[in-house]
N, C-alpha and C positions, 0 to 999 in steps of 0.2 A: 180244241181237240180235232184230230184228223184220224181218218181210217187209212190203213196201209194194206194194199193188196200185195202180198208176198208171193212172187212167182218163182217157184223152184226150177232149177235148170234141168236140162236133159241134153242128150247128144247133139253135137253140131256135125253136119256132114263134112266130108273131105273138102268140098268146094266152099265151105264157110257158111252155108245156108242152114236154116233150122231143120231139124228132124221133125217127123210127124208129131212125136210126143211134145217137143218144144213148142210147135205151132199150136197144138191143142191146149197147152197150158196157158199160152198168151190169149188165145180165143176165149177160154174160160174166164180169165181175169177181166177181159174187156166186157164180156157178158155180165159178170158180177158187178162191175162198176156202173153198169146201166140198169141194174135190177132194182126197181123202186122198193120191192119188198125187203131188201137188205137195209135200206135207209142209211146208206153210207154218207159220211160227212167229209166233204172236201178231200176225196180219195187221192192218195199218192201210190203210184206203182213202184214196187221194189223188186226188180228182177235180180236174182242171186245165182251165181255160178261162175266158176273160173274157166280156164282153158282146160279142156279135156283132151281126148285123143287128137282132135283137130281144133285149130283156132278159127276165129277169135274166141274170146271168153263167151260163155253161154249167156251171161247177163247182157253183154253188148249186143249180141244177136237179137235178144228179146227187146232191148231198148229200140233197136232199129225197126222191129215189127210194130212196136207201140207207136213210134213216131209216124210210121207209114199209115197206121190206123187213125191218125189225127190226134193222138195224145200230145199235149204240150210238153216240151222238154222240162219245164219247171215242175211238172207233176210226175217226174220219174227220178228215182233215187237208185243208182246202180251200185250193186255189190259184186265186183268182178273177180273175187279171189277164192271163194269157197270151192273145195274139191269134193265135198260130200254133204249129205243132209245135215249132220250135226254141225259141221263147220258153217253151213248157211245160217242155221239158227243162231249160233254164237256171233257171227259177223253181223247179221242183221240186228241182233240185240245191241251190239256195240255201236251201230249206226243210229239206232232209234232211242236208246236209253238217255243219251245226253240232251235230246230234244225236250224231255220233260212232259211230253204229251200224255194224256190219259189214253194211250193208244189202244185201238182195237185192231187186231190183225185178221185179215181175210186170207186164208190159206188157199192158194191157187196152184194146184198140182194135179197129177193123175189121181183118179179115185182111189186106187190101191195104196197110194203114198200119203194121202191126206191124213189118215188117223195118226200116223207117226209124227208128221210135221206139226199137227195140231197139239198133240200131247207134249211134245218138246217145248213148244212156245208156252203152253199152259204151265209147265213146270218152271219155265223162266219167269213166270209172273204176269203173262199177258192174257187179256180177254181175246178169245179167238172165235171166228166164224168160219164155217166150212160151207161155201156155196156149192150148188150143183156144178159139176165139171163135165166136159165132154168125155164120152166113153173111149177107152183105148182097146176095147175087146175086138172090134172088127179089124183094126190095124195090127194088133199083136197076135191074135189067135189064142185059143184056149190054153195050149201047152205053155207058151211064153208068159201069158198073163198069170197062170197058176204059179209058175216059177217066181214071178215078181211078188205075188201075194205071200207065198211061203217065205221069201226073203224078208219081207216086211215083218212078218210074225216073229222071225228069229232075231232080227236086228233091233226091233223096237225096245225090248227090255235092256239090251246092251247100251244103246244110245241114251236111254233115260238114266241109267245108272251112271254113265260117264258125265252127263250134264249135271246131275245132282251132286256127284263127288266134286266136280270142278267148282260148282257154286259154293259148296260148303268150305272148300279149301280157300276160296277167295274171301269168304266171310270171316275166316279165322285170321287172315293177314291184316 
């Protein structure tokens, strides 16, 4: 059994570097991997996210940050195709399910985004941990943060229904 730290993507800057949100998500994942209270077993980092407005893929930028922080390449499993949260959940599931692990997923993303990500993975059948993550409040400011929280409230039921519908149609085939 291994634990997987799923790091959800965020914007890449025009110069190809990580945005502040992307850096905070990686920093949070690194902190979680070193947190003895979580009791992680042989953790693997799984950055997920494709090419957004600017390249390279978000997952590749996160991989580079992880490598620069001293994480061994063998402990990183990159998912570079997802273009949104639901796609990240589906593609990470496609990567992990064949491994047959009794996987426990550690959701590493912005605090406002964590509940949706955790629920989607739970609906997909995984055990999920939500570690403390760095705050985005100072960087985003209240108006932008409030907009993101409201988006999460609106999108969560939609994504959950899509995930459940697609898993039921796959079960019927």
